[in-house]
N, C-alpha and C positions, 0 to 999 in steps of 0.2 A: 333400409326402408324409408321412402320419402313420406314425410308427414307434415301436418300443419297443426296449429294450436288455436282453439277458440277460447276466449276469456270473457267472462261476465263479471265485471268488477263493481262491487257496491261498497257502502261505508262500513259494512260488517260481514262481508262475504266475498269470496272469489270462487265462481264456478269455472271449471276448466274441462276441456274436451280435447283429446289427442286423436286426430283423424288421419287414417291412411289415405294416400293420394294415388290416383291412377296415372297413366302415362301423360295425360294432359294437365296434370297437377290440380285436378279437381277431386274433392273428397269422395271416397267410395266405401269407407267402413269406419266404425268407431273402434279405436284401439283401447282407450280407457276414458272414463269421465268421472267427475266427482265434485265435491264442494268443500271448501275450506271456510270455516266459520270462526269469527273472532268478535270480541266486544268492541263497540264503538269507543273511540278514545275521547269520551266526553261524559259529563254527568248526565245520566238518563233523565233526570227530573227537569233540568233547566238548560242543558246544553253547555254549561260552563266547563272550563278546563279542569281536567283531573288534578292538575297541579295547584288549583286555587286553594283548597283547604290547607295544603302544606305551606303555600305562600303566605296565607293569612295567619297561620299558626306561627310561622317564622317571624312575621311582622309583629305579632302580639308579644312574642318572647323578646324581641329586640326592644319594643317599647317599654315592657316591664323592666328589662335589664337596665335601660337608660334611666328609667324612673328611680330604680333602686340606687343606681350610681349617683344620681343627683342628690338623693336624700343622704347618702353616705358622705358626700362632699359637704353638704350643708351641716351635717352633724359634726364632721371633722372641724369645720370652720367655727362652730359654736364652742367646741372644746379649745381649739387653738386660740380663739379670741378671749378666752377666759370667762365666757358667759356662764358656763357650767363645767364641772369636772366630768370626767368620763363616767365615774360612778353615779353622779347625780343624773347624767343623761340617761343611763340605763334604767333608772327608777322614775323617770320623768312622768310616765303615763300610769303610774300606780295610784290606787285610791280614787276618791270622788274628785272630779275635775270640773272647774267652771266651764260654761259653754264657750267654745272657741270663737264663735262669731261675736259674742258679747265682748270677749277680750280684744278682738280686732277693732271694735268700736272704742273701747276704753283706751286703746293704744293711741288714739288721736287726742285724748284729753288728760291723761295722767302718765306718770312714769310707771312702766311695768316692772314687776319683780323679775329677776333673772330667769326663773323657771317659766314665768308667763311669756317673757320675750322669746325664749327658746321655742315654746310651743307655737307662738304666732309665726316665727320664722320657718319652722318645719311645715306648718299647715299651709302657708302661702307657697312654699316650694312644691307641695303636693297638689294644690289647687291653683295652678299658675295661669289658667285661662286658655282659650283657644287661639291658635295662630296658624293660619294656612301657610303651607310651604310657599304658595304664591298668593300674596295678599289680594291680588287683583283677579284671581281666578275662582269664580264661584259657580263654575259650570256643573260640578258634581252635585247630585241631588242632596246627599247628606250634608255636604259642605255648605250648600246654599241654605239649608235649614238652620245650620249652626250660625252662619253669618246673619241670617234673618233674626234669630233669637238675640244675638249680640246687639243688633241695632235697636230692638225693642227695649232691651235692658238699659242701653245707653240713654234712650229717650225717657225711660222711667226715672233714671237717676237725675236727669236734668229737670224733669217735671216736678219731682218731689224734693229736690234740693239735697239729695244724699251726697255726702262728701266722698264716699268710697263704695266699692262693690260690697265690701264686708258689711258696711252700715246698712246698705239696701237689703242684704240677705237677713240681717239680724232684726230689722224693724218693720219691713214691709209685710203686710198680711198675705201677699201673694206667695211668699216663701215660708209661711209659718208651719206648714205641714211637712214640706220636704225641700231641702236646700241643694239636693244633688239631682242630676238627670237620671231618669230611669227608663229602661226600654228605649223606645224611639221618641221620647219626650226630651226636647232640647231647650225647654223654656228657661232653665237655670244657667244657661251658658253666658259667660262673660269673656271679653277678649283679653289677650295677653297684655295689651297696652293698659287696660283698666286695672289689672293686677299690678302692673309696673307702677302706675300712678299711685296706687294705694301703698305700695312698699315705700315709695319716696316720701309720701305724706307721713307715714308712720315713723320713719327714721327722722324726719324733720321734727315731728312732735316730740319724739323721745329725746332728741338732742336738746330741744328747748326745755324739756322737763328734767334734764340733768342725768339721763341714763348714760353711764360711762361706756356702754358697749355699742352705742349707736353712732359711732364716728363716720366721717365721710369715707375713710378707707374701708371700714367694715361694710358700709353700704355698697361701695363699688364692687368689692369682692363677692358679696352676697348676690347682687344683681347679675354679675357675670355668670355665676352658677345657675341661677334660676332662669335666666333668659336664653341660655345657650341652647341651640337646636341645630342638629345636623341636617343638611339639605336632603330632600327626598331622594334625588337621583344618586346620591353618593353611597347609600347603603352603609353597612357597618365599617368600622376601622380595622386596624390590624391586618392580618393575612387572610381575612375572610374571602372566600371565592365570590361573595356577593358585594365586596367592597369596590370602590371606584364608581365612575359614572356608568351604571348598568345600561342606560339607553344608548350611549355612544358605543359600548362594547357590543351591543346587539345589532348595530348597523352592519349589514352584510357587504360583501364585495360586489362591485358592478359586474354585470354580465359581460360587457365588452371591454372594460378596463379593470382587470382584477386588482390592480394596485389602488384603485379609487373606491371610496366608500359610496354606497348607494345614496341617492338624493333623498332628502326628507320630502314627504308629499306636499308640505306647505311651502317649499321653495318655489320661487317664481318660475324658474326654468322647467321644473317638473310639471307644474300646473299648466304652463303654456304648451308644453309637449303633449300632455294628456288632452287638452282642449283641441289642439290641431288633429290629433289622432281621431277623436270622436267626431269632429266636423267632417273629416275625410271619409268616415264610415257612414255618415248620414245618406240615406237613399229615399227618394220620393217615388211613389207609385201613382199612376194615373191611367185609368182604363186598362188595367192589367200590365201596363208598361212601366218598367222600373228604370230609374236613372240616378246618377250621382249628382252632386251640386256643381254648378258652374263656378268659375273663378270669382265672379262678382257675388254669387250667392255665399260662397265661403267667407268672403270678406264681410258680408252683411251679418252672418252668424257670429263671426269673431267680434265685430263691433258691438253686437247685442250682448255678448257674453261679458265684455269689459264694462258695459254700461249698466247691467242689471245684476244685482246680487242673487235674485231669485228668478232665474231664467227658466220659463216653462215652455212646453212645446206649442202652446197657443200663441205665446209671444214670438216664438220662432216662425210660426206660420205668418204672422204679420210682417216680421222682418224680411221674410222671403217673398211675400206677396203671393202666396199659394192660392190657387183656385179652389172652389168648394169640392171638386172631384179629385183633388190631389191629397194624398195621405203620406204619413211617415211610415216607412216599412218597419222601423224598430218598435213601434207601439203595437200593443195587443188591444185593439179597439173593442173587441167583443161585441156584446149586444147593447152596451150602454151608449149614452149620449157622446158624440164625437168631441164636442167642445169640452165637456167635463173630463173626458179621458185625457185630452191634451193639456188642460189646466192642471191636472193632478201629476202629470209626468214632468220630472225635472231634467234640466240640461245644465247642471251646475258643476263646473270643473275649475272654478277660480275662487273657491270658498275663502281660503286664507288671504288671497289678494284683496277680496272685498272687505274682510275683517280689518285688514291694515288700512285700506282706503277710508273706511268709516271711522276708524279710531283717529285718523289724522283730520278728517273732515270735521269731527266734533270740536276740534281745537282750531278750526278755520285754517287748516294746512292742506296741501295738495300732495297726492301720492307721487306726482311727477318730481317731487324734490328728491326722491330716492332712486338710485341707479338700480339696474338689474342685479348687480352683484350685492348691493345693500339689501334688496328685497330677499335675495337668497339667504343672506346672513340672518335676516329677521326670522324667516321660516325655520332655519336651523336652530337658532337660539331658543325660540319658543317651543320647539319640539324636544330638544335634547336636555335643556336645563329647566328645572322647576323651582328655581330660587331667584327672586328678583335681583339680588346682588350680582349673581353670575350672568344673568341675562343682560343686565346693564353693562357689565364689563365687556361682554361679547359684542354688543351693539356699538359701544365706544370704539372698540378695535376695528369695527367696520366703518368708522368715520361718521357715526350718527351721534348727535348730541343736541343740547339745548331743548327747545320746545318740542322738536320732533321726537327726541328720546323720551321726554315726559309723556307725550301722547301715546307712544308705542307701548310704554310700560303698563298701560291699561288693557292690553290685549289678553285674551284667554290663552291657555296652553294649546298647542297643536299636537298631533299624534301621527304615527306611522311613517314608514319609509317606502319608496318605490323600488323598482327592480334594476334600475340603471342609475348611473351617477350624473351629476350636473354636467360634467364634461361630455358624456355620451349624449345627453339631451341636446346640448348646444350643437353637437355635430350632426344630429338627425333633424333638428328643427327646420333648417333651410329647405330640406327636401320635402318635409311635411307641408311647409308653406306653399309648395308648388302643387299640392293635392295628391301626392303619392300616399299609398297605404303604408302601414308601418313596416311590413317586410320589404317592400320596394325601397322605402326611405333608408332602411338599414343597409341594404345592398348598395344603394347609391352613395351612402356615406362611407362605404368600404368595410362594413361589418358583415360577418357571416351570420345571417339571421338564424339559420337552422343549426349552426355551430356543430356540424357533424364531426365526429372524432375519428381520426385515422386508425388508431390502434384498437380494433375490435377484439372482443374476447369470447371464450367458450361459454362464460356465464355472465349474468348481469351483476354489476356491482351493487353492494348492499349498504354502503355508507358514504358519507360526504368526502372522505379522503380519496376514494377512487372516483367518485362522481360528485363534484362540487355543486352541480345543479340541484341535487336533492335538498341542499340547504335553502333553496328558494321556496320550498313547501313549508310554510309556517303553521298551517292549520293542522293540529294534531290528529284530527279525524282522517284527513286526506293522507297525512304522512303514514299512519298505520296501514291504511288501505293499500298504498303504493308499496310499502315494505312487505306486506303479506303477498301481494301480487308477484313481487320479485322472488320471494321464497318459493311460490308455486311454480313459476317458470323455471327456476334453477333446478327444482326437484324433478320436473319433467325432463329437462335436458340430461340430468344424471341418469335417470331411469332409461331413457331412450338411447343413451350412449352417443348422441350427436345432435346437431342443431336442426330446427324445422326449416321447411322451405319458406313458410310465411306464418304470420300470426294475425288473427282478427280479434279486435277488442271492442266490447261494449262497456261503456262507463256509465254507471248510474247517475242520473241527473242530480240525485241527492248530494253527490260529492262536491258540487260547486255551490251548494246552498248552505246558508246559516241554519242554526237550530230553529229560529223563529220562522224562517221561510219554509222549512220542512214541516213545521207544525201547521202553518197556513195551508200548505199543499194537502196535508192530511185532512184538515177541516173541509177544504173544497172537495176532496175525494169522497168524504163521508156524505156531504150534501148531495153530490152527484149520484152516489150509490142509493141514497134515500129516494131521490127523484126517480131513478131507474126502477126501484122496487115498486113505487106507485104506478109507474107505467106498466110494469110486469103484471101487477094486480089487475089493472084495467083490462089488459089483454085476456087474462084468465076469466074475468067476470063477463066481458062482452063478446069474446070470440071463442070461448070454450077451449082455449089452448092450455093444457095442464102444465107444460114446461116451455114457456116462451124462450126463444133463442136471443142472442145478442142482436142479430139482424132484425128480428121482430121488434125489439125495443127501439132500435134506430128508426125503423119505418114509422112507428107511431109518433116518435119525437119529431121527426121531420114533417109528418102530416100536420101536427099541431103548430110547428114553427112556420109552415107555409100557409097557414089558415085553410088547410084542406084543398089546396089548388096545385095543379101541375105547372111548374114555372115555364115550360116550353110551349104547351098548348093553351095555358091559362084555363083549362077545363077543371071543373070540380072533381075531386077524387072522392068517390063514395066510401064513406067510413066503413060501411058494412062489408065492402068487397076488398078491404085493405090487404088481407092475407090470401086472396084468391090467386092461384097460379096464373101467370101470364097477364095479370091486370096492371100492376105497377112494379117498377124496379127502383132500386137505389142506384143512382148514376154518379160516377166521379165527374165533377165539373170539368177539371183538367184531367184528361185521360190518364189512368194509372200507368199505362205503358210508357208515358212520357214523364209524368211527375213523380211516380212512386210515392204518392201522397194518399194514404188511406185514412186521413184524419176526418173527423166529423165536419170540419169546415169545408172540406172538398166534396161534400155529398149533398145531393138533392133527391127528393122523391118525385119520380116522373112516371107518366104513362109508359107501359112497356113498348108500345108502338113507337112513341117518340124517341125512346132510348135506342131502339134498333136503328132508326133512321139517322139519329145523331152520330152513331158510330164512335170513331175515335177523334172527333172534332171538338172544338170549343163551342159553347152555346151560340156565340155571335157569328161563328163560321157556319153553323148549321141553320140558324134562323135568318130569314130574309124579308125585306119589305116591311109591311105593316106588322107582321108577327114579331119581327125584330124590334120595331119601335115600341110596340105594346110590352114586350118583354123587358126592355130597358126601363120603361116607366114603372112596371110592376116591381122590379128589383129595387129601384130607388125608394118605393113606397113601403115595401113589405119586408125586406131583408135588413135586419138591424145590425147584424154582425158585419163590421166594415171589411174584414179580410175576405169573408165569403162573398160580399158584394163586389170586391175587386176581382175575385176569381170569375164570377159570373159575367162580368162586363169586360173581361180580357178579350181583345180583338184578334190577336195572333200570337203565335209562339215562335220566337227567334231561336237561333242556335245558342245564343247566350242564355236565353231562358231555360232551354233544355239542359244545358251544362249546369246552370244554377240549381235547377231542381234536383239533379243527381247529387250535386255537392251538398245541398242542404238536407235532402231526405234520405239519402243512402249513407252518407258519412256524417260522423259526429264531429262538429267543428269547435266544440267548446274548449276552453283553454286547457283543462286538465286532460282531456282526451289527446289533444295535440302534444301536451307535455309527455304523457306516457308513450305515445306513438314515437316521438322524437328520441326519448330516452332509450327505448328498446332498439330503435334503428341505429342510434349512435354507438351503442355498446355491444350489441350482439352480432356475432359472426354467423350469418345464416348459411344454410346449405346451398350448394350450387343448384340453380334452377335450370332444368333441361329445356323449358319452354322460353327461357330468357326473361322471366318475370322480373320486372324492375321494382314494383311496389311490394315491399315485404311486410309492411305493417299497415293495417287498415283499421281506422276507428269507425265501427259500424253504428249507424243511428238506431236507437232503441225502438223507434216506431216501425222500422223495417223488420227488425227481429220479431216484434209482436205480430206484425201482419203475416210473416212467413210461418211462424209457429201456429197461428190460428188456421191458416190455409192448409198446412200439413197435418192438421187434425190433432195437434198436441195440446192438451189442456194445461193451464197453469193455475193451480190453486195454492196460493202461498201457505194457507193453513194446513196443507197436506205435507208439510215438512220442508227440510232445507235442500232436498235434491232438485228442486225446481231451478236452482242456480246452475246445476250441472246440465240440465236440459237446455236452459237458455244458452249455455256455452256451446253446446252442440249446434244449435241453430245459428249462433253468431259465427262459428267456424264454417258453416255452410253458405254464408252470404258472400259468395265469390263472384267474379266477373262472369263466369260461365253460368252460374245459377241465375244471376240477375238477367242475363241475356235470355235464358229460357223463360223466366217469369214475364219479361217484357213482351216477348213474342206471344206468350199465352194471353196476356192482357189485351194485346192488339187484336188477336184472333177473336177474342170474346167480344170486344167492342165492335168488331166489323161483321162477325158471322153468327152471333147468338140468335137462337130461334125465339119464338114467343114465350117459351118457358125459361129463357135465359141460358140455354145450353148451347155449346158449340157443336154444330152438326156439319158433317161433310156433305155439301149439297149434291155431290155426284153419287155417293154411295148411301147417304142417309145415316152413316155411322156417327154415333155420339162420341165426341173427343173432348168432353168437358172434364179433363183431369188436370188439376193444378200440378205442374211439374215438380216432383220431389228431387232432392239432391242425387239420390240413387234409388234403385228398386228396393222395395221392402223397408224403406227408411223408417217409417213410423213404427213398424213391427219391431225393428231392431232396437229402436230407442226404448220401447216398452219392455222388451226382454232384458236389456242391459240394466234397467232400473229394478228388476226383480231380485228377490233375496237369493235365488239359485239360478243365475242366468245360464250356467253350464248345462244343467239338466234340460232347461227349456230349448237351448240350441241343439241339443241331441234329439229332442222330441220333435222340434220344428226347425229342421236345417234351413239355413239361408244361403243363397247362392254365393254371396261375397265372403262366406266363412268356409268355403269348400276346402281351403288349404290351411285352416286354422284349427288347432286342437281345442275343442270346447273346454276341456279340463283346465286349460290355462287361463280361462276367463273368470276373474274374481268378481264378486258382487261389489257394488259401490258401498263404500263406508265413509260417512261424513267425518272429516277431520276437524277437531276443535282446538283452538289455541288455548293451552293451559294457562292458568292464572297463578303464577308462582311468586307474585309480589309479596314481600315480607315487610313492607313499610307502611306508614300511615299513622293515624291517631292511636295512641295506646289505650285511650278510653273515651267515652262520650264526654261532651263538654260539661254537662250538669253534674255538679258535686252535691252529693246527698248525705244525709246523716247515717252513720253506721250502727246506730243504737240497736236496731232490730236485726242485724245481720245473723245472729244466732238462730233466728226464726226463718232465715232465708228471705228476709225482706230488707229493702232500703227505703228510706223515708226522705221525701223532698216536699218543698212547699209549692203548691199549685194555685193559680188564680181561681177565684170562685166561678168564673165563667167556664172552667174546665170540668167542674163537678157534674156527675151524672148519677142517677138512681139505677140500682140493679133491679132484677126481676122481683126481688122481695121487698122493694121500696126503700132499701138502705142505700146510703151514699157509698158508691163503689170505691173501695180502697181507703176509706177514711181511717186515719191512724188514731187509735185510742179515743173513740167517741165518748167513753165514760169519763174522760178527764174534764170535759166541759159539756154536760148534757144539755144545758140551755142553748148554747151556741149550735150544737149538733141538731137539736130539735128545730131551731129557727131556720137553719139552712135546709133541712129536710123538707120543712113546710114550704119554703120558697121554691124549691126544685119541683115539688108536687104541684104547686100552683101553676107553674109554667109547663108542666108535662115533660120535664127533662129526664126522660128515661133513656138509658143506653139503647141504641138501635130503633128508637121510635120515629125516626125520620132520617132524611139525608144529613150528611155532615154539615152542609151549608145551612139547612133549616135549623138544626140543633144549635149551631153557633149563633144564629139570628135570635132564637128564643132565649139563649143564655145571656146574650148582650142586653136584651130587654129586661130579663129577670134581675140583672145586677147593674142596671143603667145608673142608678144613684148609689150613694154610699150605703154600705150595709153595716149597721151598728151591732156590736156584741151585746146581747141582752144581759142585764144585771138581775140579781135575785129579786130586787124590789120592783122590777118591771121597767126601770128607766134605761135609756140607751147608754151603752158603754162606748169604748173606743171603736173606731172604724176598723173593720176586718177586710183585708184585701186578698189574703192568701191563707190556706190551711194546709196542714200536713197530710200527705197522701202516701200510703205504703204500697210498694210494688214488689212482686217476686223478682229475686235475682239470685241465681245460683252462683255466679262468678262475678266478683267485683275487683276493682283495683283500688288499693288504699292510697289516698292522697292527703296532702297537708299534714304529713307526719302521723297519719292514722286517724286524724280528726274528721276526715271525710271519706266517702266512698263513691266511686263512679263505676258505671256499668262498662264492661269490656267493649271495645269497638270491634274492629274486624277480626274474624277468625281466619288465620292464615292457612291452616291445614289441620288435618286430624291424623294422629299416629295410630295405626292399627296394631293391636296385640292379639295373640291367640293363647288362651290359657287352657291347657289340656284338661278335659273332663268338664269344662264350663262353656267354652265357646269364644267368640270374638268380642273384643272391647275396643273402644277408641278413646284416646286422650286428646281433647281439643287444645290447640295451640293458638293463642291470640297474639296480636301485635305486641302487647305488653310483655309477653313471655320472651320475645326475641331479644330483649335487652337485659334479661336476667342471666346470671351465671350458670344456672342449671335449668334444664327443660322440665316442664311439669310432668308428673308421673301418676296423676289420679285420673282414672277412667270414669266417665259419667255412667251412672246407673239410673235406670228409668224411675222417675218420680221420687228421687232421693235428693236431699240437700248435699251440697259439696262435701260437708264433713263426713258423709256416709259413702262417698265414692270409693271405688276399689283402687288400691295402690298396685301399680304394675311393676313387673320385674323387667329389666333391660333384655334379658335373654328370651323373653316372650315377644319381643318386637318383631313385626313382619315388614311393614312398609309405611310410608307416609302418603297421604292423599291430599292433593291440592285441587281446587275447583277445576273441573274439566279433565281430570285424570280418568283413565279408563279402567274399569273393573269387570271381572266376570263373576256374576252372582249365581250361586247354586243353592236352592232352598229345598226343604223336604217335600214341598208340593208347588205346583206352578204359581207364579206371582201374577197378580192382576195389575195391569198398567192402565191408567185412564188417559183420556185425550188431553193434550196440552191446550189446543185451541178448540173451543166449543163449535166454531163455525166449520170445522173440518168435515169432509164428506166421507172419511174412512170410518171403519167400525169404532164404536165408542170404547171398547175394551180390547186389550190384547193380553193373552196369557203367555208368560215366558218362564224359562228355567235354563240355567246355564248360559244366559245371554250376556253379551258384551254391552255394558251400560256406562254412561258418563256420570261420574259423581259431581254434583253441583253444590251441595251444602249439607250442613248437619244441624240437628235439633237436639240440644243437650238435655232438655226436659224429658224427652222420650227415648234418649240414647239411640236416636235413629238417624238415617241419612236420606237425602233426596237424590234420586237418580233419574236420568232420561235415556231413551234409546238414541242411537247415533244421529238420526235425522230430526230429532226433537218433535216427534209426533205424539209420543206417549211418555207418561211420567208416573213415578211412585213418589209421593210427597213425604211419606214417613215409612221407611223400611228399617225395621229393627235388625241390627247386625248380630246380636248375641247368638241367636238360634240358627243362623245360616249354616248350611252344610259345608259350603266352601266360599271363600272370598279371595279372589286372586287379582293381582294388579297387572295391567298390560300397558304398553306404550303404543302410541299411534303417530306416524309421521305426517308430514304436510299433505301427502297424497292419500292418506287413509290406510297405509300398510300397517298391520297390527302384529305385535310380537309380545311374548310374555316376559314379565319382569320377575327376576328371582328375589330372594330375600335381601332386604336392604340394610345398610348400617344406619342407625338413627343419627341424623345430623343436626347439630346445633346451628346457631346463626353467628357468622364471623363478625368480630368487632363488638 
């Protein structure tokens, strides 16, 4: 059977559709469709890498390990030098001890006793001051604050004449309360050099005072230990996989020269290569005509780029000498001021070059002193090395020395690598200088830009060994999306038993955007939705339309934008007649039959008569004489959106324009779409095409998919579940050359022959032919049936022509497949270590700042631990909280935080019995419920468990189902936990399970069949959904998503994530069975499992 595949790929979903093809290789029936859902590979709160917590924890462990090792070496030196014996060292910190900062001051004026000297040496090794890995790089926010604090403290020492940092800490009032940094307060930071100076002064003073242990040799050995610091990029020593220069290790292979490393982005060759690429991509539009730059213009832009560190498009306009009616195609001018848009848009591709130029200029040196090779070496050194010594060595090896070297050492660090090597850049640059596009330049240089692979296979490769180009995807979000797409395609190939004739792909625009850009898009979307809601309400209020359509909203928006005037006739459009049939139409400025552009920017509201007369022409082809002149003036004065203005003033359509419209508006040309397109084409062996089809993979533009779906009458309501991805995939699969031809002909007929009501009428017979061409007859009906829970029954009741030879019993309902989460790694417990004193009561105690305190409904401080231990303090805090109305839930979180900050803006003193103020109170003890904790610090502390890896299900005859929660902390223990949670009971009263009662383990997104004594009520996941608010189920297949140990319950959702039960008690269920679901949603039952531990 000849078939095609439609794919709708997003950052957390892959919708797929397998379509049967007719003799012309056009789709004629849905074979199967579905959605594969997975979690985005990023932190949902801030978009950071999922590996970040692990990386930070590893760095913290490494730092603490090095700290301990340094102290051990110092202590060994103390014993070895005879300052103290081993036994004396072990008891050094027992009993009452004098203030260490006072001792550091006294060390400058008298001989210290051996125990005192040892304490000072240990303390200075612990508080050795801040030193950046790159002393000249203060680009990081935190590092900049630390260096700022260092500068202030250095100034304070000079101003007040303190001999050492220790003396400043001991005697200055600024440090009387606290001598260590807390939270994000870096005021007490001193530099490593300040501590080094103090060590030298102390040793000098001790030698003068006759201390026998303060010899020059002892000083040298001690300083060697205290000042040692491994370079940032080197990682740990030994055989650690994180050892060696990690940045160099991560530099990938060049696309064109696999034996060459990729160029760093700061290298001159890569910057110049990137600049030329972007210059050659610049296009100018004037009166709707688009052109590339001339040779002289390219040279002018290049000169401007080398001259200005901050090159903006308004400077480019001056450099190119553009007229007022000429614009940059690349910019989205919108409705704002053109000059402001161009000032805000950057054209900076030589950032590192200008950093180097400015660093040399500050020392009255010229960048021309450095060769191209030396500039490349500078970019490489400041990207790969983070230690001044190594950077200096690398620059010297490149022949850079003297004043130039000194000036360059003040540069900040650079980051990131390109996709090709310096060698490849140099081979391509001469062709880019001639104005060729990147693909043309690659081919001229002798490279295969498309890099198609001769040996195609039955399945797509899934790893870098088989497909090295997968290594080019460094974004984990995109990497997972591509990986899941490969799995879906391969599963379809296996199920179908052979390859498709072709594949159509739509790639979500989100995949090419950062987390912040996606957030901005969401914000803009919400603003637009809010505006549309206001427009909708206006239509309801003034026109009596109870359910305004999308077209109605666009009509009123355009009316407002155009100041209530028809652009073609310049007549006023009567507001009251806006929705009267045959009065006004929404017209595509550039006819849809040519442009395939249904965007808002390509629409105007015009009189129906004008629209019929314009037909499928451009406005300036339709309007003549004075009407044309008046139109041009009106557009210039009233249309603020630059792109819409360009469209309205376009004079003619060339063949190049028409090809460009199809390329931009029908196909998706973004990098990731091209990558996936080329990846599939390179590796997959497609079926033979009987029509000689050459193009086997097409990246479909999302705007076209949206337009087709809307015109085919298929609604998309995201809140109505995850099957909308499958529907999109069907539409994507149907965007073929044949369908596009039919749609183009329809649009042309509509533009030329529409009657006063906007319908297409056969002028000879009077027959209305206004039917948007579907991919095949009954298309919409078929899609609706295939999405139903029992499509086989519906196909029997309502037979479709294209199912005449298909057995309906073989048609299964769509079942959304979800990627299970079987990760068993992560933090063993939460970071905050609390007191275990009240664990017997099921509580853990920790200190919380006063600003976190809130009153409960009874007016008591929520969670306050043992208020009776200090009733005066408790009463004072309670009164302050009442004064500022700090009751839990009495306002938004932000409002409560604001009030709390005001309540405790100044110091809060602990009241004494005589009424006088006692010491300042910053934190108090708060108790919180905790059923399960992890003992830390040898049992002296307790921390709340972090992630729950899975739950293990047990069945006890005569009692029912139980589950044992398994946390990350349990994965490193020799024995699995065996206590099952019991509702509202502390851990000590949980039920102990027997291994023979074990049934199976459930990880998040595992599938279960739940049977209860009576139907279970499921509630909506999304309140904005248009489906019924509740659904009753029994014996249904549901996805397990989490567990609540306090209620001994689980959370489950239905397959398409429309309904949820947040707290389903398992104990009284009639039956709980486990199922597995494959990538395509095929379901099978799982038998009894063996309870598995965690290897290693």
